VEXMAR-842587 format. One record per residue (C-alpha): residue in one letter; x, y, z; residue number from 1. Coordinates in nm, 3 decimals. Example, Ala and Ser with C-alpha at 12.3 -4.5 7.8 and 13.67 -1.06 7.14 Angstrom:
REM residues 2
dotor a	px 1.230	py -0.450	pz 0.780	vexnu 1
dotor s	px 1.367	py -0.106	pz 0.714	vexnu 2
END
This chain:
REM residues 237
dotor x	px -10.050	py 1.904	pz -0.006	vexnu 1
dotor x	px -9.683	py 1.953	pz -0.078	vexnu 2
dotor x	px -9.451	py 2.163	pz 0.142	vexnu 3
dotor x	px -9.430	py 2.421	pz -0.135	vexnu 4
dotor x	px -9.808	py 2.470	pz -0.126	vexnu 5
dotor x	px -9.831	py 2.525	pz 0.250	vexnu 6
dotor x	px -9.912	py 2.875	pz 0.371	vexnu 7
dotor x	px -9.777	py 2.821	pz 0.726	vexnu 8
dotor x	px -9.504	py 2.637	pz 0.915	vexnu 9
dotor x	px -9.698	py 2.315	pz 0.979	vexnu 10
dotor x	px -9.790	py 2.050	pz 0.722	vexnu 11
dotor x	px -9.972	py 1.722	pz 0.783	vexnu 12
dotor x	px -9.902	py 1.441	pz 0.538	vexnu 13
dotor x	px -10.081	py 1.107	pz 0.572	vexnu 14
dotor x	px -10.232	py 0.948	pz 0.882	vexnu 15
dotor x	px -9.947	py 0.729	pz 1.006	vexnu 16
dotor x	px -9.737	py 0.753	pz 1.321	vexnu 17
dotor x	px -9.653	py 1.104	pz 1.428	vexnu 18
dotor x	px -9.322	py 1.231	pz 1.298	vexnu 19
dotor x	px -9.209	py 1.587	pz 1.352	vexnu 20
dotor x	px -8.961	py 1.738	pz 1.109	vexnu 21
dotor x	px -8.801	py 2.074	pz 1.178	vexnu 22
dotor x	px -8.618	py 2.222	pz 0.880	vexnu 23
dotor x	px -8.383	py 2.515	pz 0.861	vexnu 24
dotor x	px -8.071	py 2.648	pz 0.695	vexnu 25
dotor x	px -7.766	py 2.858	pz 0.769	vexnu 26
dotor x	px -7.660	py 3.128	pz 0.525	vexnu 27
dotor x	px -7.327	py 3.309	pz 0.495	vexnu 28
dotor x	px -7.316	py 3.681	pz 0.433	vexnu 29
dotor x	px -6.939	py 3.676	pz 0.392	vexnu 30
dotor x	px -6.728	py 3.483	pz 0.143	vexnu 31
dotor x	px -6.575	py 3.144	pz 0.230	vexnu 32
dotor x	px -6.869	py 2.918	pz 0.299	vexnu 33
dotor x	px -6.720	py 2.649	pz 0.077	vexnu 34
dotor x	px -6.389	py 2.660	pz 0.260	vexnu 35
dotor x	px -6.579	py 2.577	pz 0.577	vexnu 36
dotor x	px -6.841	py 2.341	pz 0.437	vexnu 37
dotor x	px -6.583	py 2.123	pz 0.263	vexnu 38
dotor x	px -6.443	py 2.034	pz 0.604	vexnu 39
dotor x	px -6.782	py 1.954	pz 0.759	vexnu 40
dotor x	px -6.962	py 1.618	pz 0.737	vexnu 41
dotor x	px -7.226	py 1.587	pz 0.465	vexnu 42
dotor x	px -7.470	py 1.411	pz 0.699	vexnu 43
dotor x	px -7.492	py 1.398	pz 1.079	vexnu 44
dotor x	px -7.675	py 1.109	pz 1.240	vexnu 45
dotor x	px -7.726	py 1.144	pz 1.615	vexnu 46
dotor x	px -7.828	py 0.814	pz 1.775	vexnu 47
dotor x	px -8.125	py 0.834	pz 2.011	vexnu 48
dotor x	px -7.933	py 0.654	pz 2.286	vexnu 49
dotor x	px -7.653	py 0.912	pz 2.298	vexnu 50
dotor x	px -7.625	py 1.183	pz 2.563	vexnu 51
dotor x	px -7.625	py 1.445	pz 2.289	vexnu 52
dotor x	px -7.965	py 1.322	pz 2.168	vexnu 53
dotor x	px -8.120	py 1.406	pz 2.504	vexnu 54
dotor x	px -7.975	py 1.757	pz 2.491	vexnu 55
dotor x	px -8.079	py 1.807	pz 2.127	vexnu 56
dotor x	px -8.428	py 1.678	pz 2.203	vexnu 57
dotor x	px -8.476	py 1.952	pz 2.464	vexnu 58
dotor x	px -8.343	py 2.217	pz 2.226	vexnu 59
dotor x	px -8.567	py 2.102	pz 1.943	vexnu 60
dotor x	px -8.871	py 2.085	pz 2.170	vexnu 61
dotor x	px -8.807	py 2.445	pz 2.267	vexnu 62
dotor x	px -8.754	py 2.537	pz 1.902	vexnu 63
dotor x	px -9.084	py 2.372	pz 1.811	vexnu 64
dotor x	px -9.258	py 2.570	pz 2.085	vexnu 65
dotor x	px -9.116	py 2.895	pz 1.952	vexnu 66
dotor x	px -9.229	py 2.809	pz 1.600	vexnu 67
dotor x	px -9.580	py 2.733	pz 1.727	vexnu 68
dotor x	px -9.652	py 3.071	pz 1.885	vexnu 69
dotor x	px -9.618	py 3.438	pz 1.804	vexnu 70
dotor x	px -9.421	py 3.589	pz 2.091	vexnu 71
dotor x	px -9.190	py 3.883	pz 2.142	vexnu 72
dotor x	px -8.839	py 3.801	pz 2.023	vexnu 73
dotor x	px -8.950	py 3.491	pz 1.831	vexnu 74
dotor x	px -8.706	py 3.533	pz 1.543	vexnu 75
dotor x	px -8.410	py 3.594	pz 1.773	vexnu 76
dotor x	px -8.494	py 3.290	pz 1.987	vexnu 77
dotor x	px -8.527	py 3.069	pz 1.681	vexnu 78
dotor x	px -8.192	py 3.184	pz 1.544	vexnu 79
dotor x	px -8.010	py 3.119	pz 1.871	vexnu 80
dotor x	px -8.176	py 2.783	pz 1.931	vexnu 81
dotor x	px -8.088	py 2.673	pz 1.576	vexnu 82
dotor x	px -7.722	py 2.762	pz 1.639	vexnu 83
dotor x	px -7.723	py 2.571	pz 1.968	vexnu 84
dotor x	px -7.873	py 2.267	pz 1.793	vexnu 85
dotor x	px -7.608	py 2.276	pz 1.522	vexnu 86
dotor x	px -7.324	py 2.308	pz 1.773	vexnu 87
dotor x	px -7.466	py 2.022	pz 1.977	vexnu 88
dotor x	px -7.482	py 1.799	pz 1.671	vexnu 89
dotor x	px -7.127	py 1.887	pz 1.565	vexnu 90
dotor x	px -6.998	py 1.824	pz 1.916	vexnu 91
dotor x	px -7.153	py 1.476	pz 1.909	vexnu 92
dotor x	px -6.992	py 1.414	pz 1.570	vexnu 93
dotor x	px -6.643	py 1.507	pz 1.684	vexnu 94
dotor x	px -6.655	py 1.343	pz 2.027	vexnu 95
dotor x	px -6.851	py 1.023	pz 1.985	vexnu 96
dotor x	px -6.902	py 0.930	pz 1.619	vexnu 97
dotor x	px -6.548	py 0.818	pz 1.551	vexnu 98
dotor x	px -6.486	py 1.100	pz 1.305	vexnu 99
dotor x	px -6.134	py 1.075	pz 1.166	vexnu 100
dotor x	px -6.125	py 1.367	pz 0.925	vexnu 101
dotor x	px -6.265	py 1.717	pz 0.902	vexnu 102
dotor x	px -6.199	py 2.072	pz 1.011	vexnu 103
dotor x	px -6.367	py 2.025	pz 1.349	vexnu 104
dotor x	px -6.170	py 1.708	pz 1.417	vexnu 105
dotor x	px -5.851	py 1.889	pz 1.319	vexnu 106
dotor x	px -5.925	py 2.175	pz 1.559	vexnu 107
dotor x	px -5.983	py 1.926	pz 1.840	vexnu 108
dotor x	px -5.646	py 1.761	pz 1.781	vexnu 109
dotor x	px -5.377	py 1.907	pz 2.010	vexnu 110
dotor x	px -5.111	py 1.942	pz 1.742	vexnu 111
dotor x	px -5.305	py 2.007	pz 1.425	vexnu 112
dotor x	px -5.543	py 2.239	pz 1.610	vexnu 113
dotor x	px -5.245	py 2.437	pz 1.736	vexnu 114
dotor x	px -5.103	py 2.460	pz 1.383	vexnu 115
dotor x	px -5.433	py 2.591	pz 1.248	vexnu 116
dotor x	px -5.448	py 2.855	pz 1.521	vexnu 117
dotor x	px -5.091	py 2.961	pz 1.448	vexnu 118
dotor x	px -5.173	py 3.012	pz 1.080	vexnu 119
dotor x	px -5.495	py 3.197	pz 1.156	vexnu 120
dotor x	px -5.328	py 3.425	pz 1.413	vexnu 121
dotor x	px -5.034	py 3.516	pz 1.185	vexnu 122
dotor x	px -5.157	py 3.462	pz 0.832	vexnu 123
dotor x	px -4.894	py 3.695	pz 0.681	vexnu 124
dotor x	px -4.597	py 3.500	pz 0.817	vexnu 125
dotor x	px -4.386	py 3.310	pz 0.564	vexnu 126
dotor x	px -4.480	py 2.975	pz 0.707	vexnu 127
dotor x	px -4.310	py 2.655	pz 0.598	vexnu 128
dotor x	px -4.418	py 2.302	pz 0.674	vexnu 129
dotor x	px -4.100	py 2.259	pz 0.877	vexnu 130
dotor x	px -4.178	py 2.572	pz 1.085	vexnu 131
dotor x	px -4.527	py 2.450	pz 1.163	vexnu 132
dotor x	px -4.408	py 2.101	pz 1.244	vexnu 133
dotor x	px -4.143	py 2.233	pz 1.480	vexnu 134
dotor x	px -4.397	py 2.464	pz 1.649	vexnu 135
dotor x	px -4.617	py 2.167	pz 1.736	vexnu 136
dotor x	px -4.335	py 1.927	pz 1.821	vexnu 137
dotor x	px -4.340	py 1.707	pz 1.512	vexnu 138
dotor x	px -4.106	py 1.631	pz 1.226	vexnu 139
dotor x	px -4.185	py 1.793	pz 0.892	vexnu 140
dotor x	px -4.295	py 1.470	pz 0.725	vexnu 141
dotor x	px -4.507	py 1.340	pz 1.014	vexnu 142
dotor x	px -4.675	py 1.677	pz 1.058	vexnu 143
dotor x	px -4.756	py 1.705	pz 0.686	vexnu 144
dotor x	px -4.910	py 1.357	pz 0.680	vexnu 145
dotor x	px -5.110	py 1.413	pz 0.999	vexnu 146
dotor x	px -5.235	py 1.754	pz 0.881	vexnu 147
dotor x	px -5.354	py 1.618	pz 0.547	vexnu 148
dotor x	px -5.518	py 1.316	pz 0.712	vexnu 149
dotor x	px -5.724	py 1.540	pz 0.939	vexnu 150
dotor x	px -5.787	py 1.843	pz 0.720	vexnu 151
dotor x	px -5.795	py 1.681	pz 0.377	vexnu 152
dotor x	px -5.543	py 1.929	pz 0.235	vexnu 153
dotor x	px -5.175	py 2.003	pz 0.289	vexnu 154
dotor x	px -5.072	py 2.279	pz 0.535	vexnu 155
dotor x	px -4.965	py 2.531	pz 0.270	vexnu 156
dotor x	px -5.261	py 2.448	pz 0.050	vexnu 157
dotor x	px -5.492	py 2.521	pz 0.340	vexnu 158
dotor x	px -5.302	py 2.842	pz 0.419	vexnu 159
dotor x	px -5.323	py 2.958	pz 0.060	vexnu 160
dotor x	px -5.700	py 2.906	pz 0.052	vexnu 161
dotor x	px -5.738	py 3.085	pz 0.385	vexnu 162
dotor x	px -5.537	py 3.383	pz 0.259	vexnu 163
dotor x	px -5.746	py 3.414	pz -0.055	vexnu 164
dotor x	px -6.072	py 3.401	pz 0.136	vexnu 165
dotor x	px -5.951	py 3.667	pz 0.379	vexnu 166
dotor x	px -5.852	py 3.878	pz 0.080	vexnu 167
dotor x	px -6.201	py 3.844	pz -0.069	vexnu 168
dotor x	px -6.354	py 3.962	pz 0.258	vexnu 169
dotor x	px -6.130	py 4.268	pz 0.268	vexnu 170
dotor x	px -6.191	py 4.350	pz -0.098	vexnu 171
dotor x	px -6.566	py 4.338	pz -0.051	vexnu 172
dotor x	px -6.593	py 4.498	pz 0.292	vexnu 173
dotor x	px -6.319	py 4.761	pz 0.311	vexnu 174
dotor x	px -6.162	py 5.042	pz 0.113	vexnu 175
dotor x	px -5.807	py 4.922	pz 0.178	vexnu 176
dotor x	px -5.577	py 4.951	pz -0.124	vexnu 177
dotor x	px -5.499	py 4.620	pz -0.293	vexnu 178
dotor x	px -5.132	py 4.663	pz -0.202	vexnu 179
dotor x	px -5.224	py 4.678	pz 0.168	vexnu 180
dotor x	px -5.446	py 4.371	pz 0.137	vexnu 181
dotor x	px -5.166	py 4.186	pz -0.039	vexnu 182
dotor x	px -4.925	py 4.261	pz 0.247	vexnu 183
dotor x	px -5.187	py 4.173	pz 0.509	vexnu 184
dotor x	px -5.234	py 3.821	pz 0.370	vexnu 185
dotor x	px -4.864	py 3.750	pz 0.327	vexnu 186
dotor x	px -4.760	py 3.874	pz -0.017	vexnu 187
dotor x	px -4.458	py 4.098	pz -0.062	vexnu 188
dotor x	px -4.590	py 4.273	pz -0.370	vexnu 189
dotor x	px -4.924	py 4.365	pz -0.522	vexnu 190
dotor x	px -4.830	py 4.201	pz -0.851	vexnu 191
dotor x	px -4.755	py 3.865	pz -0.689	vexnu 192
dotor x	px -5.081	py 3.880	pz -0.497	vexnu 193
dotor x	px -5.284	py 3.981	pz -0.803	vexnu 194
dotor x	px -5.134	py 3.703	pz -1.011	vexnu 195
dotor x	px -5.208	py 3.443	pz -0.744	vexnu 196
dotor x	px -5.558	py 3.579	pz -0.684	vexnu 197
dotor x	px -5.647	py 3.566	pz -1.053	vexnu 198
dotor x	px -5.527	py 3.207	pz -1.089	vexnu 199
dotor x	px -5.732	py 3.089	pz -0.795	vexnu 200
dotor x	px -6.041	py 3.308	pz -0.815	vexnu 201
dotor x	px -6.077	py 3.350	pz -1.190	vexnu 202
dotor x	px -6.069	py 3.732	pz -1.184	vexnu 203
dotor x	px -5.815	py 3.992	pz -1.068	vexnu 204
dotor x	px -5.879	py 4.151	pz -0.729	vexnu 205
dotor x	px -5.969	py 4.486	pz -0.882	vexnu 206
dotor x	px -6.245	py 4.330	pz -1.091	vexnu 207
dotor x	px -6.399	py 4.169	pz -0.783	vexnu 208
dotor x	px -6.411	py 4.504	pz -0.606	vexnu 209
dotor x	px -6.551	py 4.682	pz -0.912	vexnu 210
dotor x	px -6.824	py 4.426	pz -0.979	vexnu 211
dotor x	px -6.881	py 4.340	pz -0.611	vexnu 212
dotor x	px -6.946	py 3.974	pz -0.686	vexnu 213
dotor x	px -7.034	py 3.809	pz -0.350	vexnu 214
dotor x	px -7.039	py 3.462	pz -0.502	vexnu 215
dotor x	px -6.677	py 3.461	pz -0.618	vexnu 216
dotor x	px -6.484	py 3.196	pz -0.427	vexnu 217
dotor x	px -6.207	py 2.946	pz -0.467	vexnu 218
dotor x	px -6.343	py 2.670	pz -0.692	vexnu 219
dotor x	px -6.478	py 2.390	pz -0.474	vexnu 220
dotor x	px -6.339	py 2.565	pz -0.168	vexnu 221
dotor x	px -5.983	py 2.447	pz -0.223	vexnu 222
dotor x	px -5.697	py 2.454	pz -0.471	vexnu 223
dotor x	px -5.705	py 2.163	pz -0.713	vexnu 224
dotor x	px -5.407	py 2.248	pz -0.935	vexnu 225
dotor x	px -5.080	py 2.156	pz -0.764	vexnu 226
dotor x	px -4.884	py 2.354	pz -1.021	vexnu 227
dotor x	px -5.052	py 2.676	pz -0.911	vexnu 228
dotor x	px -4.983	py 2.596	pz -0.548	vexnu 229
dotor x	px -4.614	py 2.531	pz -0.614	vexnu 230
dotor x	px -4.574	py 2.857	pz -0.804	vexnu 231
dotor x	px -4.744	py 3.055	pz -0.529	vexnu 232
dotor x	px -4.534	py 2.892	pz -0.258	vexnu 233
dotor x	px -4.213	py 2.980	pz -0.438	vexnu 234
dotor x	px -4.321	py 3.338	pz -0.495	vexnu 235
dotor x	px -4.481	py 3.439	pz -0.172	vexnu 236
dotor x	px -4.502	py 3.180	pz 0.105	vexnu 237
END
C-alpha cells in the first residue's frame, strides 16, 4: 500500500525494524514565503547524540500521541507541537551545526542581526550601506562583505526585496491607496514605486490588487538583475 492509498494517518510498509516517520508541512497565507525560505537550510539533520535530539524526541513523541487519538483540541495541539519541533530543529542548526550562512545565522550575529532589525523597524528610511555599517560599528566595506556572507545578498538588495514583499502584503490585505503604500515602504513618489514594483514583480501594483493574485512574488525570492537594483537605489533608496 502506498501513502497515497492510505485512508488514515498510519501506514505499515514491510516487516523490518520499526521506523516511525511523522510528516507535515507549513503553509504561508501571506506573500513572501520565498524570501524566507531562501535563507533557510534545505535539509536539517539533527544528530541523535545532541541535546536538541532529546528535546525533539519528547516533542515528537507527544505529537505522535496526539495523532493517535481523537481528543478535544487535537488540531490546535498538533499545530503548536509542530511549530515547537521546527523551532527546536532550527535552533540546533544555528547553534551547533556550524552553520555559516542563512537568515537565522544572520539574525543571531550581533552586528548583522542589529542591521536587519534596523531595516525592519524603519523600512522607509533612505538607508545606505555606510549608514548601516556605522550603526553597527563597522566600516562600509567590511559590513557589506559580512552582510552578504551571512545573508547571501547585499544589504540594499535585501532591503529592496523586503520592501516589495511588504508592499504586496499591503496591496492584498488593505485598502490603502498605492501612493500611501509607496511612501510607507520608502518611495517618494507613486510613479517610482510602480516602476520598481513592475520590474521586480512582473505586474504593476494596481494589477495585483485588481486580480488579487496571492502567488505573485519576487522571482526566486530575491533580485537577480543588478541593473534593476542599481536603478532603484538611485531613484528611491
